[in-house]
BAMAR-97799 format. One record per residue (C-alpha): x, y, z; chain; residue in one letter. Coordinates in Angstrom, 1 decimal. Example, Ala and Ser with C-alpha at 12.3 -4.5 7.8 and 13.67 -1.06 7.14 Angstrom:
// residues 2
X  Y  Z  chain  resn
12.3  -4.5  7.8  A  A
13.7  -1.1  7.1  A  S
// end
This chain:
// residues 433
X  Y  Z  chain  resn
79.0  -25.0  1.2  A  M
75.6  -26.3  2.2  A  D
73.2  -24.0  4.2  A  S
71.7  -25.1  7.5  A  I
68.5  -25.8  5.7  A  Q
70.2  -28.0  3.1  A  D
71.8  -30.0  5.9  A  L
68.4  -30.3  7.6  A  R
66.8  -31.6  4.4  A  E
69.6  -34.1  3.9  A  K
69.2  -35.3  7.5  A  R
65.5  -35.7  7.0  A  A
66.1  -37.8  3.9  A  L
68.5  -40.0  5.9  A  K
65.9  -40.4  8.6  A  A
63.4  -41.5  6.0  A  E
65.8  -44.1  4.6  A  E
66.5  -45.4  8.1  A  L
62.8  -45.7  8.7  A  Q
62.2  -47.6  5.4  A  I
65.1  -49.9  6.3  A  L
63.5  -50.6  9.7  A  N
60.1  -51.2  8.1  A  D
61.6  -53.8  5.8  A  N
63.2  -55.6  8.7  A  G
60.6  -58.4  8.5  A  D
61.9  -59.3  5.0  A  N
65.5  -59.8  6.1  A  W
67.0  -63.2  5.5  A  T
70.3  -64.6  6.9  A  P
71.9  -64.0  3.5  A  E
70.8  -60.3  3.4  A  K
71.4  -59.6  7.1  A  E
75.0  -58.6  6.8  A  A
74.4  -56.4  3.8  A  E
71.4  -54.7  5.5  A  S
73.4  -54.1  8.7  A  Q
76.2  -52.5  6.8  A  K
73.8  -50.2  5.0  A  K
72.1  -49.3  8.3  A  F
75.4  -48.5  10.0  A  D
76.4  -46.3  7.0  A  K
73.1  -44.4  7.0  A  L
73.2  -43.9  10.8  A  K
76.8  -42.6  10.7  A  A
75.8  -40.1  7.9  A  E
72.7  -39.0  9.9  A  Y
74.8  -38.4  13.0  A  E
77.5  -36.5  11.0  A  A
74.8  -34.2  9.6  A  L
73.4  -33.6  13.1  A  T
76.8  -32.6  14.3  A  R
77.2  -30.1  11.4  A  S
73.8  -28.6  12.1  A  I
74.6  -28.2  15.8  A  E
77.9  -26.4  15.0  A  R
76.2  -24.0  12.6  A  I
73.4  -23.3  15.2  A  E
76.1  -22.6  17.8  A  E
78.0  -20.3  15.5  A  N
74.8  -18.4  14.6  A  L
74.1  -18.0  18.3  A  K
77.5  -16.6  19.0  A  I
77.3  -14.3  16.0  A  Q
73.9  -12.9  17.1  A  A
75.2  -12.3  20.6  A  E
78.2  -10.4  19.3  A  Q
76.2  -8.2  16.9  A  E
73.5  -7.3  19.5  A  A
73.7  -4.3  21.7  A  P
74.8  -5.1  25.3  A  V
71.5  -4.0  26.7  A  S
69.6  -6.5  24.5  A  N
71.8  -9.5  25.0  A  L
69.4  -10.9  27.6  A  R
66.6  -10.8  25.0  A  D
68.3  -12.7  22.2  A  I
66.5  -16.0  21.2  A  R
68.2  -18.2  18.6  A  V
68.3  -21.9  17.9  A  G
66.7  -24.0  20.6  A  M
66.2  -20.9  22.8  A  D
63.3  -19.7  20.6  A  R
61.1  -22.0  22.6  A  A
61.3  -19.6  25.5  A  E
59.1  -16.6  26.1  A  Q
59.3  -14.0  23.3  A  S
61.5  -10.9  24.0  A  P
58.8  -8.9  22.3  A  F
56.1  -7.3  24.5  A  N
53.3  -8.3  22.2  A  H
52.6  -9.6  18.7  A  F
52.1  -6.1  17.1  A  G
55.6  -5.1  18.2  A  E
57.0  -8.2  16.5  A  F
55.1  -7.3  13.2  A  L
56.4  -3.8  13.4  A  Q
60.0  -5.0  13.8  A  A
59.6  -7.3  10.8  A  V
58.3  -4.4  8.6  A  A
61.1  -2.1  9.7  A  T
63.7  -4.7  8.8  A  S
62.3  -5.1  5.3  A  Y
62.0  -1.4  4.6  A  R
65.7  -0.8  5.6  A  T
67.0  -3.9  3.7  A  S
68.0  -5.4  7.0  A  G
70.2  -2.5  8.1  A  E
67.9  -1.7  11.0  A  Q
67.0  -5.3  11.8  A  R
65.9  -5.8  15.4  A  D
68.3  -8.3  17.0  A  P
65.4  -10.1  18.6  A  R
64.2  -11.3  15.2  A  L
65.0  -14.9  14.2  A  I
65.6  -15.7  10.5  A  M
63.5  -18.6  9.2  A  A
65.3  -21.5  7.3  A  S
64.2  -21.6  3.7  A  T
67.1  -23.2  1.8  A  G
68.0  -19.8  0.3  A  M
70.2  -17.1  1.8  A  S
69.2  -16.8  5.5  A  E
71.0  -13.4  5.7  A  G
68.8  -11.7  3.1  A  V
65.3  -10.9  4.4  A  P
63.7  -10.9  1.0  A  S
64.8  -14.5  0.5  A  E
63.9  -15.8  3.8  A  G
61.6  -14.7  6.5  A  G
61.3  -14.2  10.3  A  F
60.0  -16.9  12.6  A  L
57.0  -16.0  14.8  A  I
58.3  -16.5  18.3  A  H
57.0  -19.7  19.9  A  K
55.0  -17.7  22.5  A  Q
52.9  -15.9  19.8  A  F
52.8  -18.9  17.3  A  A
51.6  -21.3  19.9  A  T
49.0  -18.8  21.2  A  E
47.6  -18.1  17.7  A  I
47.6  -21.8  16.7  A  Y
45.9  -23.0  19.8  A  E
43.3  -20.3  19.5  A  R
42.7  -21.4  15.9  A  I
41.7  -24.8  17.2  A  Y
39.8  -23.3  20.1  A  A
37.9  -21.0  17.7  A  G
36.9  -23.8  15.4  A  A
33.9  -26.0  15.9  A  V
34.8  -29.2  14.1  A  L
38.6  -29.2  14.4  A  A
38.7  -29.5  18.2  A  P
36.5  -32.6  18.0  A  R
38.8  -34.5  15.7  A  T
41.6  -36.8  16.6  A  T
44.7  -34.6  16.3  A  R
48.0  -36.2  15.3  A  V
51.2  -34.0  15.5  A  P
53.8  -34.8  12.8  A  I
57.5  -35.0  13.8  A  G
60.3  -32.9  12.4  A  E
61.7  -35.5  10.0  A  A
58.4  -36.4  8.4  A  F
56.0  -34.7  5.9  A  N
52.9  -36.8  6.6  A  G
51.3  -39.7  8.4  A  W
52.0  -43.2  7.1  A  D
49.5  -45.7  8.6  A  Y
48.7  -49.4  8.6  A  T
45.2  -50.4  9.6  A  A
43.0  -53.5  9.5  A  L
40.9  -53.6  6.4  A  D
37.4  -54.0  7.8  A  E
34.3  -53.1  5.8  A  S
32.0  -55.7  7.3  A  S
31.3  -57.1  10.7  A  R
30.0  -60.5  9.5  A  V
31.8  -63.6  10.7  A  T
35.1  -64.3  8.9  A  G
35.9  -60.7  8.0  A  V
35.3  -58.9  11.3  A  R
38.4  -57.1  12.6  A  H
40.0  -57.7  9.2  A  G
39.6  -61.4  9.4  A  G
40.2  -62.3  13.1  A  V
38.4  -65.5  14.0  A  R
37.5  -66.4  17.6  A  I
35.7  -69.7  18.1  A  Y
35.3  -72.6  20.5  A  R
36.8  -76.0  19.9  A  L
35.8  -79.4  21.0  A  N
38.4  -81.9  22.1  A  E
40.4  -83.1  19.2  A  G
39.0  -80.5  16.9  A  G
40.9  -78.9  14.0  A  T
42.3  -75.3  14.5  A  L
41.4  -72.6  11.9  A  T
43.9  -69.8  11.5  A  A
42.9  -66.2  11.2  A  S
43.9  -64.5  8.0  A  K
44.2  -60.8  8.7  A  L
43.7  -58.2  5.9  A  K
45.6  -54.9  6.2  A  F
45.6  -51.7  4.3  A  K
48.3  -49.0  4.1  A  R
48.0  -45.4  3.2  A  G
49.5  -41.9  3.7  A  E
48.1  -38.5  4.7  A  L
50.4  -35.8  3.5  A  K
50.8  -32.3  5.0  A  L
49.4  -29.5  2.8  A  E
49.8  -25.8  3.1  A  K
47.1  -23.4  4.3  A  Q
48.0  -19.8  3.6  A  I
46.7  -16.4  4.6  A  G
47.9  -12.9  3.5  A  L
47.4  -9.5  5.1  A  Y
48.2  -6.0  3.8  A  Y
49.1  -3.5  6.6  A  A
49.3  0.2  5.9  A  T
52.0  2.4  7.4  A  D
49.3  4.0  9.6  A  E
48.4  0.5  11.0  A  Q
52.0  -0.4  11.6  A  L
52.5  2.7  13.7  A  K
50.0  1.4  16.2  A  D
51.6  -1.9  17.0  A  S
49.3  -2.9  19.9  A  V
46.1  -2.5  17.8  A  A
47.7  -4.1  14.8  A  L
48.8  -7.2  16.7  A  G
45.4  -7.7  18.4  A  A
43.5  -7.2  15.1  A  Y
45.7  -9.5  13.0  A  M
45.7  -12.2  15.7  A  S
41.9  -12.1  16.0  A  R
41.2  -12.0  12.3  A  K
43.6  -14.7  11.3  A  F
42.6  -17.0  14.1  A  E
39.0  -16.7  13.0  A  S
39.8  -17.1  9.3  A  A
42.0  -20.1  9.6  A  F
39.5  -21.8  12.0  A  A
36.6  -21.2  9.6  A  F
38.5  -22.5  6.5  A  E
39.8  -25.6  8.3  A  F
36.3  -26.4  9.6  A  D
34.9  -25.9  6.1  A  D
37.5  -28.3  4.6  A  E
36.8  -30.9  7.3  A  I
33.1  -30.7  6.4  A  F
33.2  -30.5  2.6  A  R
36.9  -30.6  1.3  A  G
37.6  -32.5  -1.8  A  N
40.9  -34.2  -0.6  A  G
43.0  -32.7  -3.5  A  A
45.6  -30.5  -1.7  A  G
43.2  -30.1  1.2  A  E
41.4  -32.3  3.8  A  P
38.9  -34.8  2.6  A  L
35.6  -33.6  4.0  A  G
33.0  -36.0  5.4  A  I
30.5  -35.0  2.6  A  L
32.9  -36.4  0.0  A  N
34.2  -39.4  2.0  A  A
33.6  -42.9  0.9  A  G
32.2  -43.8  4.4  A  C
29.4  -41.2  4.3  A  L
26.0  -42.8  4.7  A  V
23.2  -40.8  2.8  A  S
19.6  -41.4  4.0  A  V
17.0  -41.0  1.3  A  A
14.1  -38.7  1.6  A  K
10.6  -40.1  2.3  A  E
8.2  -41.0  -0.5  A  T
6.2  -37.9  -1.3  A  G
8.3  -35.7  1.0  A  Q
8.0  -32.0  0.1  A  S
11.1  -30.1  -1.0  A  A
13.2  -28.3  1.6  A  A
11.7  -30.1  4.5  A  T
12.9  -32.3  7.4  A  I
10.5  -34.8  8.8  A  V
10.6  -37.1  11.9  A  A
11.2  -40.2  9.7  A  E
14.4  -38.6  8.4  A  N
15.8  -38.1  11.9  A  I
14.9  -41.6  13.1  A  M
16.5  -43.2  10.0  A  K
19.6  -41.1  10.3  A  M
19.9  -42.1  14.0  A  F
19.6  -45.8  13.0  A  S
22.5  -45.5  10.5  A  R
24.9  -44.1  13.1  A  M
27.6  -46.6  14.1  A  Y
26.7  -47.8  17.6  A  S
30.2  -47.2  18.9  A  G
29.9  -43.5  17.9  A  S
26.4  -42.8  19.3  A  L
27.7  -41.5  22.6  A  A
29.9  -38.9  20.8  A  N
27.7  -38.1  17.8  A  A
26.3  -34.5  17.3  A  V
23.7  -33.1  14.9  A  W
25.3  -30.4  12.8  A  Y
22.8  -28.1  11.0  A  V
22.5  -25.0  8.9  A  N
20.4  -22.3  10.7  A  Q
17.9  -22.5  7.8  A  D
16.9  -25.8  9.4  A  C
15.7  -24.4  12.7  A  W
12.0  -23.8  11.7  A  P
11.8  -27.5  10.6  A  Q
13.6  -28.8  13.7  A  I
11.4  -26.9  16.1  A  F
8.3  -28.8  14.7  A  Q
9.7  -32.3  14.7  A  L
7.6  -34.8  16.6  A  H
6.3  -38.3  16.4  A  L
2.5  -38.4  15.8  A  A
0.6  -40.6  18.2  A  I
-3.2  -40.5  17.6  A  G
-4.3  -36.9  17.9  A  T
-1.1  -36.0  19.9  A  G
2.5  -36.8  19.6  A  G
5.9  -37.0  21.2  A  V
8.5  -34.3  20.4  A  P
11.8  -35.3  18.9  A  L
13.3  -31.9  19.5  A  F
14.2  -31.0  23.1  A  I
14.8  -27.3  23.7  A  P
18.0  -25.9  25.1  A  A
18.4  -26.1  28.9  A  G
16.8  -29.5  29.4  A  Q
19.8  -31.7  28.6  A  I
23.3  -31.2  29.8  A  A
26.0  -30.3  27.2  A  N
23.3  -29.4  24.7  A  A
23.2  -25.5  24.7  A  P
21.2  -25.4  21.4  A  F
18.8  -28.2  22.2  A  G
18.9  -31.9  21.2  A  A
17.3  -34.4  18.8  A  L
16.7  -37.9  20.2  A  L
18.9  -37.0  23.1  A  G
22.0  -36.0  21.1  A  R
23.1  -32.3  21.0  A  P
22.5  -30.0  18.1  A  I
25.3  -27.7  16.8  A  Q
24.5  -25.0  14.2  A  P
27.5  -24.3  11.8  A  I
27.9  -22.0  8.9  A  E
29.6  -24.7  6.9  A  Q
26.4  -26.8  6.7  A  A
24.5  -26.6  3.4  A  S
21.3  -24.7  3.0  A  T
17.9  -26.4  3.7  A  L
17.0  -29.1  1.2  A  G
20.5  -29.9  0.0  A  T
22.9  -32.6  1.1  A  V
24.8  -31.4  4.2  A  G
22.0  -29.3  5.7  A  D
21.7  -31.7  8.6  A  I
24.5  -34.2  9.4  A  V
24.8  -36.6  12.3  A  F
28.5  -37.1  12.9  A  A
31.2  -38.3  15.4  A  D
34.3  -36.3  14.5  A  F
36.4  -38.3  16.9  A  G
36.5  -40.7  13.9  A  Q
38.2  -38.0  11.8  A  Y
42.0  -37.6  11.8  A  I
43.7  -34.2  11.5  A  T
47.5  -33.8  11.2  A  I
49.6  -30.7  11.7  A  D
53.3  -29.8  11.9  A  K
55.4  -26.9  13.2  A  G
52.7  -24.5  14.3  A  G
52.2  -21.2  12.5  A  L
54.9  -19.7  10.3  A  Q
55.1  -16.0  9.1  A  A
56.9  -14.0  6.5  A  D
56.7  -10.4  5.3  A  S
57.5  -8.2  2.3  A  S
57.1  -4.6  1.3  A  I
57.5  -5.3  -2.4  A  H
54.1  -7.0  -3.2  A  V
52.1  -3.8  -2.5  A  Q
54.9  -1.3  -3.0  A  F
52.7  1.2  -4.9  A  L
50.1  1.4  -2.2  A  T
52.7  1.7  0.6  A  D
51.5  -1.4  2.4  A  E
53.5  -4.3  4.0  A  S
52.4  -7.8  3.2  A  T
52.3  -10.4  6.0  A  F
52.0  -14.1  5.1  A  R
50.9  -16.9  7.5  A  F
51.3  -20.6  6.7  A  I
49.9  -23.7  8.5  A  L
50.8  -27.2  7.4  A  R
47.9  -29.6  8.1  A  N
45.5  -32.0  6.5  A  N
42.7  -34.3  7.5  A  G
40.5  -37.3  6.5  A  Q
38.2  -39.8  8.1  A  P
40.0  -42.4  10.2  A  S
41.7  -45.2  8.1  A  P
39.2  -47.5  9.8  A  D
36.4  -45.8  7.8  A  W
37.3  -46.0  4.1  A  A
33.8  -47.2  3.5  A  T
30.6  -47.6  5.5  A  A
30.4  -50.8  7.6  A  L
28.1  -53.7  7.2  A  T
27.0  -54.7  10.7  A  P
27.1  -58.2  12.2  A  Y
23.4  -58.4  12.0  A  K
21.3  -56.2  9.8  A  G
21.3  -55.2  6.1  A  S
21.8  -51.4  6.3  A  A
25.3  -50.1  6.5  A  T
26.4  -47.8  9.3  A  V
29.0  -45.0  9.7  A  S
30.2  -42.2  12.1  A  P
29.1  -39.8  9.4  A  F
25.4  -39.7  8.3  A  V
23.7  -37.1  6.0  A  A
20.2  -36.6  4.7  A  L
19.9  -36.8  0.9  A  A
18.6  -33.8  -1.2  A  A
14.9  -33.1  -1.0  A  R
// end
């Protein structure tokens, strides 16, 4: 007999087949229409049958949980769709403590407030499955991960639905703004009376951004587990910070293999060369002005300078020499709104740890992360085991996020502007010096 996870996976496959069939609708012919409709009806019926089976099992699990729970705890039970409600646990540490107790007693003392995660294996055996973090805690932690990050909150975030494992996209293929290829080939023109019409030939590109796992482990001693309040606060804070830092780092310099494609490795990155005779490990006014000129004009209002703190001594001295005086390029903090760390040419400066050290590519970057796409699905998931660190008497907690990211499909490469020879991009870096 199929488990509920097996049924969910089968339903997801049916949903994908239905989507593919819909996507191919433009290729239907009168001869194929009847056959296609028959296939569509069959897939739809199978999808609906699987949905009914899943709903029956969820209802049975709900009834079983209510029967097994002590009467005093019935009002706290959360199963199936009810898990979206407020958690019956007082705080995150109490939840972690209940998970550890269940594993140590092989489930004999399992807290009825715990919800088993679906894994495709036996859901009744804790060592084969896991416990869902209640939505209250999972949402709080996940949202704080984004809030604690610097780059991730500035990206364009795309949530992924239940039946999908990534983001399939279709975009206009535009690498130049010159007439004839602008907007992927859209032609707008004026026509004299009796003139001949010229059709637009649009060029599209398709791609996929798949979800990838981001994982964190924590070993908690028995002593830590006894103080559930302190443990919950500590783990929440540390994992929020760690996930946020790593996600930002991947957005900035990820290689795109099983992780986000960072802007430093993206095909659309514009690299501005150093000045002739420029000393090593320096930043000069000409660097900043040329980087500013290579920023895509549509992104200037959102672009921010991201720098390594090693760059500050160079930034403080930036000015444009005029005779025996000069005009500063750097504006100290407090003189421009929304620029708490100061500004360069009117745009805010944001120091980040992920930026490279002074003199290397990535030490100073001018970027608009609104042109970067991040995807995520399902929030934060957790599992626990006492077996990994059995000899040291520690419980292991595992946290998993499914996410990914890359520059917007519109920015596979830098863009050749309508007028001008130098390419532009939302992501501009200074070459090594």
